[in-house]
C-alpha positions as semicolon CSV with decimal commas, in nm:
position;residue;x (nm);y (nm);z (nm)
1;M;0,000;0,000;0,000
2;S;0,133;0,342;-0,089
3;C;0,148;0,613;0,175
4;I;0,005;0,961;0,146
5;E;0,275;1,213;0,226
6;C;0,182;1,565;0,322
7;I;0,414;1,816;0,158
8;W;0,343;2,067;0,436
9;A;0,461;1,821;0,702
10;K;0,763;1,727;0,495
11;D;0,860;2,095;0,466
12;N;0,776;2,171;0,834
13;K;0,512;2,427;0,734
14;F;0,195;2,525;0,914
15;L;-0,097;2,758;0,851
16;V;-0,271;3,018;1,067
17;N;-0,637;3,070;0,978
18;P;-0,792;3,419;0,997
19;D;-0,953;3,319;1,328
20;G;-0,610;3,243;1,478
21;Q;-0,631;2,863;1,467
22;V;-0,295;2,704;1,385
23;W;-0,311;2,401;1,154
24;P;-0,047;2,169;1,008
25;C;-0,177;2,205;0,650
26;C;-0,426;2,381;0,426
27;Y;-0,640;2,069;0,378
28;L;-0,730;2,044;0,747
29;A;-0,740;2,421;0,797
30;N;-0,981;2,484;0,511
31;Q;-1,227;2,216;0,622
32;A;-1,225;2,328;0,984
33;F;-1,256;2,698;0,896
34;K;-1,550;2,626;0,666
35;F;-1,734;2,433;0,938
36;Q;-1,650;2,690;1,204
37;Q;-1,773;2,980;0,989
38;N;-2,096;2,793;0,904
39;G;-2,167;2,724;1,271
40;K;-2,115;2,350;1,224
41;W;-1,787;2,320;1,420
42;A;-1,960;2,157;1,718
43;D;-2,282;2,033;1,552
44;K;-2,346;1,711;1,748
45;E;-2,592;1,576;1,490
46;L;-2,347;1,628;1,206
47;I;-2,066;1,470;1,407
48;A;-2,284;1,172;1,502
49;R;-2,373;1,110;1,137
50;G;-2,005;1,101;1,041
51;V;-2,033;1,367;0,773
52;D;-1,721;1,510;0,606
53;D;-1,375;1,555;0,757
54;I;-1,505;1,744;1,059
55;T;-1,604;1,408;1,210
56;N;-1,251;1,273;1,188
57;P;-1,133;1,185;1,543
58;I;-0,813;1,383;1,486
59;I;-1,017;1,694;1,405
60;Q;-1,250;1,634;1,697
61;E;-0,953;1,618;1,932
62;Y;-0,823;1,942;1,782
63;R;-1,164;2,100;1,847
64;E;-1,139;1,998;2,214
65;H;-0,810;2,193;2,235
66;A;-0,901;2,474;1,995
67;D;-0,848;2,753;2,250
68;E;-0,501;2,620;2,331
69;L;-0,416;2,590;1,960
70;N;-0,511;2,949;1,877
71;I;-0,237;3,207;1,817
72;N;-0,448;3,468;1,995
73;N;-0,427;3,264;2,317
74;N;-0,083;3,099;2,305
75;S;0,257;3,150;2,152
76;L;0,337;2,971;1,829
77;E;0,609;2,778;2,012
78;D;0,359;2,653;2,273
79;I;0,110;2,558;2,003
80;L;0,361;2,363;1,793
81;N;0,478;2,186;2,109
82;H;0,120;2,103;2,213
83;E;0,044;1,731;2,242
84;W;-0,196;1,755;1,946
85;F;0,095;1,851;1,717
86;T;0,358;1,631;1,882
87;D;0,161;1,315;1,967
88;T;-0,185;1,304;1,811
89;L;-0,102;1,429;1,463
90;P;0,205;1,209;1,395
91;N;0,014;0,901;1,514
92;P;0,001;0,640;1,234
93;G;-0,373;0,616;1,299
94;L;-0,410;0,948;1,117
95;V;-0,313;0,788;0,787
96;I;-0,571;0,514;0,835
97;T;-0,840;0,762;0,936
98;L;-0,778;0,991;0,639
99;I;-0,776;0,700;0,396
100;E;-1,117;0,596;0,525
101;F;-1,255;0,937;0,422
102;V;-1,111;0,926;0,069
């Protein structure tokens, strides 16, 4: 099986959305920003149905730490050293989860 490699991760890049949320790539940032702006970020019915990338467990864990992962609340250094970036995101389970949504 071939592996999906994120060019952003490979180049150690990240993205800061207009709302201050820091994301590891544009794919995740765009989806989350769209749902947040449409008021669907914490829509329990949508999450329960398993609709779109917002239901991905990795994204849901990010949502639980969203205040901590916001540049308006924490330094960039603290955010990039947060357990979501250092432990959750690099977890091999992310690859499996993303493949399930493709």
